[in-house]
N, C-alpha and C positions, 0 to 999 in steps of 0.2 A: 502681107505686103512686103515686097522685096526692097531692100535698101542697099545703097552703095557701101563699100567697106569703110570709107571715111565719111559716112553720111552726117549731115548736120544734126539730125535728131539723136545720133549716137555720140555727139561730142562729149557729153558729160562722162561717158565711159572711156572712150579712147583718148580723150584729152588728158585724163588723169591716170589712166592705166594703158600705156601704149601697147603692151604685149597682148591685150585682149583682142586686138584685131585678128591675130593669128588664130586664136581659139574660136572666134565667132564667125570667121569668114565662110565656113562651109555648113553652118547650122541654118536649117530652114526654120523660119519663124512660124510657130504653130498658131492657128487662128484661135481667138478667144471671144466670149460674148462681149467683153468690154471693147475689144478691138473692132468687132463687127459693128457695135453700136456707134463707136467713134467714126468709122468709115461712113455710115449712113448719115450721121450728123454733119460731117464735112461736106458730103455731096449735097445735102439740103441747103446748107449755109452758102455753098458756092452758087447753087442755082438761084437762091433768093438774092444774093449779092449781084449776080449778073443781070437778073430781071430788073432790080432796082436801078442799076446803072444804065439799063436800056430804056428807062422811063416808067418802070413799074408795070409793064404789060405782062399778063399771064404769070403772075407770081405763083410759085409752086405751093402746094398744100401738103399737109401730112396729118395722119390720124393721131400722131404723137404731139399733143399740145405743148409739152415742155420743149421738145426738140424744135418745133416750129417757132416758139417764142425766142429761143436762143438764135435760131437762124435769121429771124427778122431783125434781132438786135445787131447781128453781124452785118446785115445788109445796110442798116442805118449808119453804122460806124464806118463802113467802107465807102458808102456814098458820099460822106462828108469829104473824103479824100479823092474821090473820082472827079468831083466838080472842078472844071477848069484845069484839070491836071495836064501835065506834059507827057502823059503815058501811064498806063496802068495794066494790071493783069491779075486774073484769078487762077488759082491752081497753075501757076506759071513755072515752066521748066527752066531751070537756071544752070548754066555751065559753072561748075564748082572748081575747075582747074586753077584759076587765078589765086584761090585761097588754099586748097588742100594739095595742089600739085598733081592730082589724079584726074584723068579724063572721065569724070563721073558727072551725072546730072542729078540735081535735087529739085523738089517741087515746093515752091513758096506758096502759102495759102493766098496771099494778096500783097501787091506792092503798088505804089503810085508815086509819081514825081509831082509834088504839089506846086502851086504857082510861085511860092516863095523860094523854090529850089530845094525843099526838104524831101529827101528820099525816104518815104514811109514804107516800112516793111512790117506787116501785121500777121499774126498767127492766131488761128481759132482753135481753142482747146475745149473739148466737151467733157473731159474727165473731171471727177470730183475727188479722186484719191490724193493727189499731190498738188499743192498750190505752186504755180510756176511764176516767177517774177521776171520782169523784162531787163532789169539792170544787169549788165555784163552777161547776158544770155548768149551762150555760145552758138546755139542753133540759129537764132535769128541774126546774129552778127555775121555768121558765115554767109547767109543769104544776102544780107545787106552789102557786105564787101564784094561778093560776086556780082551783084546788080550794079554796084558802084563802078566796077570794072567795065561792065557792059555799057552803062550810060556815059561815063566820063573817059572811057578808053584806058582806064587803069584805076588802081585802088588809091584814089586821091580825090581832092575836092576842087580840081582845076577845070571843071566843065559845068554842065547844066545842074548837076547835083551839088548843092552847097553845104548840106548838113544831112544828118541821119536821124530818123525817128524809129525806135524799136517799140512795137506795141504787141501786147498779149491780151487777148480777149478770152476770159474763162468765166462765162456768165453763171455757171452753177456753183461757183465758189465765191466770187465777189461781183457786185453789180457794175463797178467802174473798171475800165481796162487798166492794165499796168503799163505805164509808158516810161521809156528811158530816152532822154534827149542828151546824149553825150556831147561834150565838146569835140571838135574834129581831131585834135591832138590825142585826146583820151581814147577815142574810138580807134584811131590808127595804131596806138600802142597795144590795145587789146587784140586787134587783128594780127599784129606782129606776134603776139603771144600764141594765138591760135595757130598761125602758120608754123611756128616753132614746134608745137605739139604734133602737128600733122607730119612734119619731117621726121620726128622721132618715131611716130607710129609707122610711117612708111618704111623706115629703116628696119623695124622689127618684122614687118611684112616681107621685106626683101631677104632678110636673114632666114626666114622660114624655118625656124628651129624645129627639128623633129622631136626634140626633148622639151616638153612644156616647162620643165623646171628651169630651163635656160632662158626663158622669156623674161622681159622686163614687166612683171606683173605687180601692180600696186593696189591691193584690195582696200576698199573703204566703203563707208555707208552709201555715199552718193553714186560712185561709179559702179558699185555692184548691184544697185537696186534693180536696174532693168537689163543687166548683162545676161545674155543668153547662155554664157559659158559657166554660170555658177555651179552646176552639179559636178563638173569635172575640173574646176580650176584648182591646181595644186597650191597656189598661194593663199586662196581663200580657205581651202581645207586646213592648211597649216595654221592660218590665223585663228580659225575656230578652235582648233586643237589647243593652241597656246592659251587663248583666252579662257577656255573651260578649265584647263589644268592649272592655270595660274590663279584664277579667282574663285574656284569652287573647291571644296574638300573632295577627296577621292570618293568617287561614287561607290557605295557599298553594293555588293552583289548578293543575290539570293539564288536558291536552287531553281533550275529550269524544269518545269513539270513535263516538258516534251522531250528534252534531251539533257540528261544529267551531266554530260561532259561539257555543256555550254551554259555557264551561269548567266543570268540576266541581271541588268542593273536594278537596284531597288528604286522604285519611283519616288520614295520619300526623301528627296534631296533638299537639304536646307540651303537657303540663300545665304550669302556672306553676311556676317554680323558687322564687320568693319564698314562704316560709311564711305571710307576712301575706296574700298574695293567695290562697293556698290556703284559708286560714281564712275569707276573705271569700266565696269561691266555694261552699264545701261546703254551707252552709245552703240554697242555692238549687237544688242539683242535683236533688233529688226533685221540686221544683215544675217545673223546666225539663223533666225527663224525662216527667212527667205531661202537661205541655202538649204535648210532641212526640207522645205516644201519643194524646192527645185530638184533635190535628190529623189524624193518620192515620185515626182512627176516623171523624171528621167527613167527611173526603174520601171514604172508602169508603161511608159511609151515603148521602152525596149522590148518588154515582154509582149505587149500588144502587137508589135510588128515582127514577131517571130524570133526575137532574141532571147537570151537567157540571163537571169540574175541568180547565181547559185544560192539555194536555200529559200528562194522567194517565188511566189506565184500570184496570179490574179484570180480572184473568185467573185462570185456575185454577192454584192452587199445587201443592204436593206432594200426592200421593194420601194418603188417610187410612190409619190403621193397619189392617192386614189382620186379619180375624176370621172365625170359622166361621159359616156361615149356619145357619138353623134346620134341624135334622134331620141335620146333617153327621156328628155323632158316631155316630148309629145306623147311618148308611150306611157309614162307614169301618169300624166294628166288624164289619160283615158280611164285609168283605174278608179274604182269607187273608194276614193280616199278624200277626206275633207281637205279643202284647199289650205286652210290654216295649219294643217298638220305637216304638209310637205313644202310650204313656202315660208321664208323668214323675211320680214320687212324691217329694215333698219336704215338709219341715216348713213350716208356715205362718209368717209373719213374727211378730216379737214384738208388733207392734201388733195384728195379727189375734188372737193368743193372748190379749192383754189384753181384747179385746172379748168373747171367749168366756168369760173369767173374770167379766166384769161381767154377762154375760147369764145366768150360772149353769151354763153347759155344762161348765165346769171348776170343781172345788171349791176352796174357800179354801186348804185345806192343800196341794193340788196346785199352785195358783198361787204360794203362798209358796215352794215348792221351785223352781218354774220361774223365778221372778224372779232367783234366784241364778245361773242359767245364762245370763242376758242380760248382754251387755256393750255399751258405747257407744263409738263412735269419738271421737277428740279433737274438741272443739268448734272451729268456725272463728272467726277473729278478725272482729270487727265494729267499724266506725268509727262512733262516735256522738258527740253533743255532750257537752261536759264536765259538763253538768247531769244526765246519765244516772246513776241511782243505783248502777249496777254498778261494782265497783272496777276501776281502770285496771290494765292489764297493765304490768309493769315490765320494761324491756329494758336490757341492758348490752352495749355493743359488745365488752367484754372476754370476754363469754360465748361469742362467736362465733369467737374466734381463740385460738390458742395464745399464751402469753406469750413474747415474744421477749426475749433478753438485751440489756442496754444495750450500745451500741458500746464496744469496748475501746480504750484509749488506745494510742499507739505504744509506750510503755514497757512496757505490759502485754503487748502482742503479742510484743515482743522477749523478755520473760521466759518467755512460754508456749513460744516456739520453743526456748529453751535447755532448758526442762524436758522437752521432747519429744525432744531430740537424743540418739540412742542412744550417741553417742561423748562425751557430756559428762563421763564419768568419767576420760577421758584427761587 
């Protein structure tokens, strides 16, 4: 999907790293299974929302029960804001120039002007990888400010819109939507901050530095996460180099069995012993790992499209998973083989059972009884920043070992020996 250079969805990147707009502007976004799934989910959610707003006539259906459940939830949520509204829109094209200064258009998932004058801007997110919060959300605030300019004739609250509601619906991560109702002054201050970032990014774009090293690049975990320029960003490359050199011992090398003139790193690389060094390294690991993955993907893409990466090539990897061809079942069934030999009968998974319950193939009373038969394995431990809202696990070394008696003194040992002597009665 093509996006504008200063697109609202890219604010996390260009708002924190203005030079990234120059590196990303000519990169074509490659399709991915997750992106394709998200596009389908958005289309279904939009169709369900519009059908519900029109009175529930001809509601769309889908073979994907999970996607349909989320789309119907979106329809319910938006319908609450459609009723008696002073205007609304699904997949609405918004002029972004009042906020970003560029003649670009963005698409808001849904907006409505509620009866009390609240301009509600809502976003549907189907992904499960990263939880997105509404508070000070740059993407939705850009849309809200642009819509405010459209409704009130300017980014102010002197017209029909009296306040702003920012809402993010991410049903596969949390059941309730994330809602931010900022005060008017607070929202306008945040929009001023966004406009300032847009001006800096536009200046970088106008400068059009041919030397990437001259750009204002500010790598970081959040801004690099979805940046398309990761594989060839000089600032991120230098940051990775600094972090690795500063916080890890020099990587020992071993002989290369293929080329003796090119030693290879020894894979047995110890982690830092110092807890302070560990704490410094941990925040960057996700960014470094994503950079590594992006470099591999960029090299493969270059070779696949006729380019060259010196010393590297693409080869056929492991064969894909074996599966039956079309008509195989009918052909095998005709053979003289006992049915119990070629068929396996087993209970579907709890996840599949839940989908059947949501689609209505299993009744509510049956599902209530079935839930009592489901058990979960113990959760795995997860290493997260101290700011994570989940409570920390408490560990005690004493819990892992039996309590040992304190060492006995020489006098106590002598007394114990006398007490245990079978002839001490003589």
